C-alpha positions as protocol buffer text, in pm:
chain_id: "A"
residue {
  index: 1
  type: MET
  ca { x: -6 y: 35 z: -6 }
}
residue {
  index: 2
  type: ILE
  ca { x: 132 y: 342 z: -79 }
}
residue {
  index: 3
  type: ASP
  ca { x: 183 y: 584 z: 217 }
}
residue {
  index: 4
  type: LEU
  ca { x: -23 y: 881 z: 120 }
}
residue {
  index: 5
  type: ASN
  ca { x: 183 y: 1053 z: 405 }
}
residue {
  index: 6
  type: SER
  ca { x: 498 y: 1020 z: 214 }
}
residue {
  index: 7
  type: ARG
  ca { x: 674 y: 1321 z: 17 }
}
residue {
  index: 8
  type: ARG
  ca { x: 406 y: 1490 z: -241 }
}
residue {
  index: 9
  type: GLN
  ca { x: 545 y: 1405 z: -622 }
}
residue {
  index: 10
  type: GLY
  ca { x: 496 y: 1656 z: -940 }
}
residue {
  index: 11
  type: LEU
  ca { x: 176 y: 1638 z: -983 }
}
residue {
  index: 12
  type: ASP
  ca { x: 22 y: 1653 z: -662 }
}
residue {
  index: 13
  type: ILE
  ca { x: 276 y: 2002 z: -606 }
}
residue {
  index: 14
  type: GLU
  ca { x: 136 y: 2086 z: -924 }
}
residue {
  index: 15
  type: ALA
  ca { x: -234 y: 2058 z: -864 }
}
residue {
  index: 16
  type: GLU
  ca { x: -152 y: 2197 z: -497 }
}
residue {
  index: 17
  type: ILE
  ca { x: -14 y: 2512 z: -685 }
}
residue {
  index: 18
  type: LEU
  ca { x: -292 y: 2536 z: -960 }
}
residue {
  index: 19
  type: ARG
  ca { x: -538 y: 2508 z: -645 }
}
residue {
  index: 20
  type: ILE
  ca { x: -398 y: 2797 z: -425 }
}
residue {
  index: 21
  type: CYS
  ca { x: -400 y: 3020 z: -736 }
}
residue {
  index: 22
  type: LYS
  ca { x: -750 y: 2970 z: -829 }
}
residue {
  index: 23
  type: ASP
  ca { x: -819 y: 3263 z: -704 }
}
residue {
  index: 24
  type: GLY
  ca { x: -473 y: 3473 z: -786 }
}
residue {
  index: 25
  type: ALA
  ca { x: -158 y: 3439 z: -565 }
}
residue {
  index: 26
  type: LYS
  ca { x: 141 y: 3626 z: -586 }
}
residue {
  index: 27
  type: LYS
  ca { x: 477 y: 3381 z: -580 }
}
residue {
  index: 28
  type: THR
  ca { x: 552 y: 3412 z: -184 }
}
residue {
  index: 29
  type: TRP
  ca { x: 164 y: 3317 z: -126 }
}
residue {
  index: 30
  type: ILE
  ca { x: 257 y: 2994 z: -343 }
}
residue {
  index: 31
  type: VAL
  ca { x: 573 y: 2915 z: -132 }
}
residue {
  index: 32
  type: TYR
  ca { x: 399 y: 2958 z: 204 }
}
residue {
  index: 33
  type: ARG
  ca { x: 86 y: 2805 z: 163 }
}
residue {
  index: 34
  type: ALA
  ca { x: 272 y: 2477 z: -40 }
}
residue {
  index: 35
  type: ASN
  ca { x: 541 y: 2482 z: 188 }
}
residue {
  index: 36
  type: LEU
  ca { x: 815 y: 2489 z: -47 }
}
residue {
  index: 37
  type: ASN
  ca { x: 1122 y: 2715 z: -147 }
}
residue {
  index: 38
  type: PHE
  ca { x: 1113 y: 2967 z: -400 }
}
residue {
  index: 39
  type: ALA
  ca { x: 1387 y: 2784 z: -625 }
}
residue {
  index: 40
  type: ILE
  ca { x: 1148 y: 2460 z: -697 }
}
residue {
  index: 41
  type: VAL
  ca { x: 817 y: 2656 z: -666 }
}
residue {
  index: 42
  type: LYS
  ca { x: 964 y: 2922 z: -932 }
}
residue {
  index: 43
  type: GLY
  ca { x: 1045 y: 2609 z: -1134 }
}
residue {
  index: 44
  type: TYR
  ca { x: 669 y: 2466 z: -1147 }
}
residue {
  index: 45
  type: ILE
  ca { x: 521 y: 2790 z: -1203 }
}
residue {
  index: 46
  type: GLU
  ca { x: 749 y: 2794 z: -1496 }
}
residue {
  index: 47
  type: GLU
  ca { x: 649 y: 2460 z: -1615 }
}
residue {
  index: 48
  type: LEU
  ca { x: 297 y: 2513 z: -1536 }
}
residue {
  index: 49
  type: LYS
  ca { x: 288 y: 2853 z: -1750 }
}
residue {
  index: 50
  type: GLY
  ca { x: 448 y: 2663 z: -2063 }
}
residue {
  index: 51
  type: GLN
  ca { x: 160 y: 2407 z: -2042 }
}
residue {
  index: 52
  type: GLY
  ca { x: -47 y: 2693 z: -2075 }
}
residue {
  index: 53
  type: LEU
  ca { x: -206 y: 2545 z: -1705 }
}
residue {
  index: 54
  type: LEU
  ca { x: -91 y: 2875 z: -1501 }
}
residue {
  index: 55
  type: SER
  ca { x: -93 y: 3266 z: -1608 }
}
residue {
  index: 56
  type: GLU
  ca { x: 79 y: 3543 z: -1476 }
}
residue {
  index: 57
  type: ASN
  ca { x: -16 y: 3936 z: -1460 }
}
residue {
  index: 58
  type: ASP
  ca { x: 114 y: 4209 z: -1229 }
}
residue {
  index: 59
  type: ASP
  ca { x: 274 y: 3929 z: -1036 }
}
residue {
  index: 60
  type: LEU
  ca { x: -7 y: 3778 z: -994 }
}
residue {
  index: 61
  type: TYR
  ca { x: -42 y: 3397 z: -1080 }
}
residue {
  index: 62
  type: GLN
  ca { x: -381 y: 3276 z: -1163 }
}
residue {
  index: 63
  type: SER
  ca { x: -537 y: 2966 z: -1292 }
}
residue {
  index: 64
  type: THR
  ca { x: -636 y: 2892 z: -1611 }
}
residue {
  index: 65
  type: GLU
  ca { x: -959 y: 2741 z: -1768 }
}
residue {
  index: 66
  type: GLN
  ca { x: -715 y: 2428 z: -1840 }
}
residue {
  index: 67
  type: GLY
  ca { x: -552 y: 2480 z: -1518 }
}
residue {
  index: 68
  type: LEU
  ca { x: -867 y: 2453 z: -1372 }
}
residue {
  index: 69
  type: GLU
  ca { x: -987 y: 2135 z: -1584 }
}
residue {
  index: 70
  type: PHE
  ca { x: -672 y: 1978 z: -1474 }
}
residue {
  index: 71
  type: LEU
  ca { x: -715 y: 2040 z: -1124 }
}
residue {
  index: 72
  type: GLY
  ca { x: -1100 y: 1858 z: -1180 }
}
residue {
  index: 73
  type: GLU
  ca { x: -953 y: 1582 z: -1373 }
}
residue {
  index: 74
  type: TYR
  ca { x: -650 y: 1533 z: -1109 }
}
residue {
  index: 75
  type: ALA
  ca { x: -895 y: 1490 z: -798 }
}
residue {
  index: 76
  type: ALA
  ca { x: -1137 y: 1305 z: -1008 }
}
residue {
  index: 77
  type: LEU
  ca { x: -839 y: 1038 z: -1050 }
}
residue {
  index: 78
  type: ARG
  ca { x: -704 y: 1025 z: -679 }
}
residue {
  index: 79
  type: LYS
  ca { x: -1074 y: 996 z: -552 }
}
residue {
  index: 80
  type: ILE
  ca { x: -1087 y: 654 z: -752 }
}
residue {
  index: 81
  type: ARG
  ca { x: -731 y: 522 z: -707 }
}
residue {
  index: 82
  type: TYR
  ca { x: -730 y: 625 z: -340 }
}
residue {
  index: 83
  type: PRO
  ca { x: -1174 y: 624 z: -244 }
}
residue {
  index: 84
  type: GLU
  ca { x: -1106 y: 536 z: 116 }
}
residue {
  index: 85
  type: THR
  ca { x: -833 y: 833 z: 191 }
}
residue {
  index: 86
  type: THR
  ca { x: -865 y: 1090 z: -56 }
}
residue {
  index: 87
  type: LYS
  ca { x: -1004 y: 1426 z: 4 }
}
residue {
  index: 88
  type: ILE
  ca { x: -905 y: 1643 z: -258 }
}
residue {
  index: 89
  type: THR
  ca { x: -1128 y: 1980 z: -303 }
}
residue {
  index: 90
  type: THR
  ca { x: -1085 y: 2244 z: -628 }
}
residue {
  index: 91
  type: GLU
  ca { x: -1187 y: 2504 z: -397 }
}
residue {
  index: 92
  type: PRO
  ca { x: -935 y: 2703 z: -218 }
}
residue {
  index: 93
  type: ASP
  ca { x: -826 y: 2671 z: 117 }
}
residue {
  index: 94
  type: ARG
  ca { x: -920 y: 2886 z: 376 }
}
residue {
  index: 95
  type: SER
  ca { x: -809 y: 2779 z: 671 }
}
residue {
  index: 96
  type: ILE
  ca { x: -542 y: 2990 z: 736 }
}
residue {
  index: 97
  type: GLU
  ca { x: -536 y: 3352 z: 664 }
}
residue {
  index: 98
  type: GLU
  ca { x: -442 y: 3528 z: 346 }
}
residue {
  index: 99
  type: PRO
  ca { x: -125 y: 3811 z: 385 }
}
residue {
  index: 100
  type: GLU
  ca { x: -234 y: 4133 z: 348 }
}
residue {
  index: 101
  type: ASN
  ca { x: 23 y: 4180 z: 24 }
}
residue {
  index: 102
  type: LYS
  ca { x: -108 y: 3825 z: -113 }
}
């Protein structure tokens, strides 16, 4: 059985970044919410932008329509693969207040 508490894989991180950016987020907020460092986030942002899943406007990153589709498909696949342990949402996490400068 796969340990779901182990390190996240690339797709998991990409989905997390897209979820965080659903309503728009600055890079600092992505780093904070995804619990990653700036160098790693920079690489994922460039990859997601290159794939058309993420857009950037004035230092604000936003999941594109294609990115939101990816997020929905990702959640559906996780639910099928891990039905007893998966609780994935496509909604932004509001459990921690967002910093004032996003």
